[in-house]
C-alpha positions in Angstrom: -42.6 178.4 51.1 -40.7 177.6 47.9 -38.6 180.7 48.5 -37.7 179.5 52.1 -36.5 176.1 50.8 -34.5 177.8 48.0 -32.9 180.2 50.5 -32.2 177.2 52.9 -30.6 175.2 50.1 -28.5 178.2 48.9 -27.4 179.1 52.5 -26.8 175.7 54.0 -27.2 172.6 51.8 -25.1 173.8 48.9 -22.2 175.0 51.0 -22.3 171.8 53.1 -22.4 169.7 50.0 -19.5 171.5 48.5 -17.5 171.2 51.8 -18.3 167.5 52.1 -17.3 167.0 48.4 -14.0 168.7 49.0 -13.4 167.0 52.3 -14.0 163.6 50.6 -11.7 164.7 47.8 -9.0 165.7 50.2 -9.3 162.4 52.1 -9.3 160.2 49.0 -6.5 162.0 47.1 -4.5 162.3 50.3 -4.9 158.5 51.0 -3.7 157.8 47.5 -0.7 160.0 47.8 0.1 158.4 51.2 0.1 155.0 49.6 2.5 156.2 46.9 4.8 157.9 49.4 4.9 154.8 51.7 5.5 152.4 48.7 8.3 154.7 47.5 9.9 154.8 51.0 9.6 151.0 51.3 11.5 150.5 48.0 14.2 152.9 49.0 14.7 151.2 52.4 14.8 147.8 50.8 17.4 148.9 48.3 19.4 150.2 51.3 19.2 146.7 52.8 17.4 147.9 55.9 15.9 145.1 58.1 12.5 144.2 56.8 10.9 144.4 60.3 12.2 147.9 60.7 11.0 148.8 57.2 7.5 147.7 58.1 7.6 149.6 61.3 8.8 152.8 59.8 6.3 152.6 56.9 3.4 152.0 59.4 4.4 155.0 61.5 4.7 157.2 58.4 1.3 155.9 57.1 -0.4 156.7 60.4 1.1 160.2 60.8 0.3 161.2 57.2 -3.2 159.7 57.4 -3.8 161.7 60.6 -2.7 164.9 58.8 -5.1 164.2 55.9 -8.0 163.5 58.3 -7.4 166.8 60.1 -7.3 168.6 56.8 -10.5 167.0 55.6 -12.3 167.8 58.9 -11.0 171.4 58.7 -12.6 171.6 55.3 -16.0 170.8 56.9 -15.6 173.9 59.1 -14.7 172.1 62.3 -12.3 173.8 64.7 -9.2 171.5 64.4 -7.2 173.4 67.0 -9.1 171.9 69.9 -9.1 168.5 68.2 -5.3 168.6 67.9 -5.0 169.7 71.5 -7.2 166.7 72.6 -5.2 164.3 70.5 -2.0 165.7 72.0 -3.2 165.3 75.5 -4.5 161.8 74.9 -1.1 160.9 73.3 0.7 162.3 76.4 -1.5 160.3 78.8 -1.0 157.1 76.8 2.7 157.7 76.7 2.9 158.0 80.5 0.8 154.9 80.9 2.9 152.9 78.5 6.3 154.2 79.7 7.8 150.7 80.0 6.4 149.6 76.7 7.8 152.7 75.0 11.2 152.0 76.6 11.1 148.4 75.2 10.0 149.8 71.9 12.9 152.3 71.7 15.4 149.6 72.7 13.9 147.3 70.0 14.4 149.9 67.3 18.0 150.4 68.5 18.7 146.6 68.5 17.3 146.3 64.9 19.3 149.3 63.7 22.7 148.7 65.3 22.5 144.9 65.3 24.6 143.8 68.3 23.4 140.3 67.6 21.2 138.5 65.0 18.9 135.5 65.0 20.9 132.3 65.6 23.6 134.0 67.7 24.5 132.6 71.2 24.4 135.6 73.5 24.3 136.6 77.1 21.9 139.5 77.6 19.3 140.7 80.0 20.4 138.1 82.5 19.8 135.2 80.1 22.2 133.1 78.1 20.8 131.4 75.0 20.4 131.3 71.2 18.4 134.3 69.8 15.4 132.9 67.9 13.4 136.1 67.2 13.9 139.8 67.6 10.7 141.9 67.7 10.0 145.6 68.5 9.2 145.0 72.1 11.0 141.8 73.1 13.5 139.2 72.1 12.9 135.4 72.2 15.8 133.3 73.3 16.3 129.5 73.6 18.4 128.3 76.6 20.7 125.4 76.5 18.1 123.2 78.2 15.6 124.1 75.5 13.5 126.6 77.4 12.0 129.6 75.6 12.6 132.9 77.4 11.0 136.2 76.3 13.3 139.1 77.4 12.1 142.7 77.2 14.3 144.7 74.9 14.7 147.4 77.5 16.5 145.0 79.8 18.7 143.9 77.0 19.9 147.2 75.5 20.2 148.8 79.0 22.8 146.2 80.1 25.9 144.4 78.9 25.5 142.2 75.8 28.0 139.4 75.3 27.8 137.9 71.8 29.7 134.5 71.7 28.9 134.0 68.0 30.1 137.3 66.7 33.7 136.3 66.2 34.8 133.4 64.1 37.3 132.1 66.7 37.4 131.8 70.5 40.0 131.0 73.1 39.3 128.0 75.4 40.6 128.9 78.9 41.4 125.8 81.0 43.4 125.4 84.3 45.0 122.1 85.2 46.8 121.4 88.5 49.6 118.8 89.2 51.3 117.8 92.4 54.5 119.5 93.6 56.3 116.2 93.3 55.3 115.7 89.7 57.5 116.3 86.7 56.6 119.8 85.6 58.2 119.7 82.1 56.7 116.3 81.4 53.2 117.6 82.3 53.7 120.6 80.0 54.8 118.3 77.2 51.6 116.1 77.7 49.4 119.2 77.5 51.1 120.2 74.2 50.7 116.7 72.7 47.0 116.6 73.6 46.4 119.9 71.8 48.6 119.0 68.8 46.6 115.8 68.3 43.3 117.7 68.2 42.5 118.9 64.6 40.0 121.4 65.9 42.8 123.4 67.7 44.0 126.2 65.5 47.7 126.6 64.7 47.3 130.4 64.7 47.1 132.0 67.2 49.3 129.4 68.8 48.1 127.7 72.0 49.4 129.0 75.3 50.7 126.5 77.9 52.2 128.2 80.9 52.6 127.8 84.7 50.0 130.2 86.1 50.4 129.8 89.9 52.1 127.9 92.7 48.9 127.2 94.7 48.5 125.8 98.1 48.5 122.2 97.1 49.2 122.2 93.3 51.1 123.7 90.5 48.5 125.2 88.2 48.9 125.4 84.4 46.9 127.7 82.1 46.1 125.8 78.9 44.6 128.1 76.3 44.1 126.9 72.7 42.2 128.8 70.0 39.3 127.1 68.2 36.4 128.0 65.9 33.5 129.3 67.9 31.3 126.3 67.1 34.0 124.0 68.6 34.4 125.8 71.9 32.4 123.4 74.1 33.4 120.1 72.4 37.1 121.0 72.7 36.7 122.1 76.3 35.0 118.9 77.3 37.2 116.5 75.3 40.5 118.2 76.4 39.5 118.0 80.1 38.7 114.3 79.7 41.9 113.5 77.8 44.1 115.4 80.3 42.7 113.4 83.2 43.2 110.0 81.4 46.7 110.9 80.1 47.9 112.2 83.5 46.6 109.0 85.2 48.4 106.9 82.5 51.7 108.8 83.1 51.4 108.6 86.8 51.1 112.3 87.4 48.9 113.1 90.3 46.1 115.7 90.2 45.9 117.1 93.8 42.7 117.8 95.5 42.0 120.0 98.6 43.0 118.2 101.7 44.1 118.8 105.3 46.9 117.2 107.3 46.0 116.8 111.0 48.9 116.2 113.4 48.0 114.7 116.7 50.6 114.9 119.5 50.0 112.5 122.4 51.4 113.3 125.8 52.3 109.9 127.3 53.2 111.5 130.7 50.7 110.8 133.4 49.0 113.9 134.7 49.6 114.2 138.5 46.6 113.1 140.5 45.1 111.2 137.6 
């Protein structure tokens, strides 16, 4: 009986104990090395001034992949056939990828947004069918605040797959305005008034110089293009203030601003119709 137990221990217990010991050693040492590699990678990326959110994401992915490799190596040390295990994991990953196709699309777009930076938090943009201020950029979606203070969550796939207009990217913007005057008004006088209004506004930049030009001889008005350059933050205030000042000044100078109208000519036949 003692010989049976001794043979059993020598044949099974000792080899299993050795395999378990080495498997645990592989796992513990591997996990420690992974921690060192991830910390080193994080410091390198931080020195390269990569976005912190992207750093966290990359380090998390590297950590998971290396940990999976260590686990497979430890399980292989126990004598388990890892070929079938890897095949099962691969098939499960493919199934999950197909089920989460839209999420993966948003994820890939989020990575590209973080890497290429077409906009940053605080920019006023038009993207994904929404116009607003960017409040937060995450891996899967971007949170934007509209002008009426609504919070809109836009999937990153819809943003990166379309046109992105960043109104805050440039330091200056051109304010495009169109003002019409009547055909009987003094054209040169109106042009001078537009110039005086722009010259009196300190927010209007001297360079590039504002453009004031006759744009079209429309059906009922002579249309001027008035296009001053301003700092991006002054775009809307200058647009609103200039529109108001133009109306008040033209009224003061007696220059009419035409509006759509129709003249109806009624011709009356005074002759009596025979037999009436």
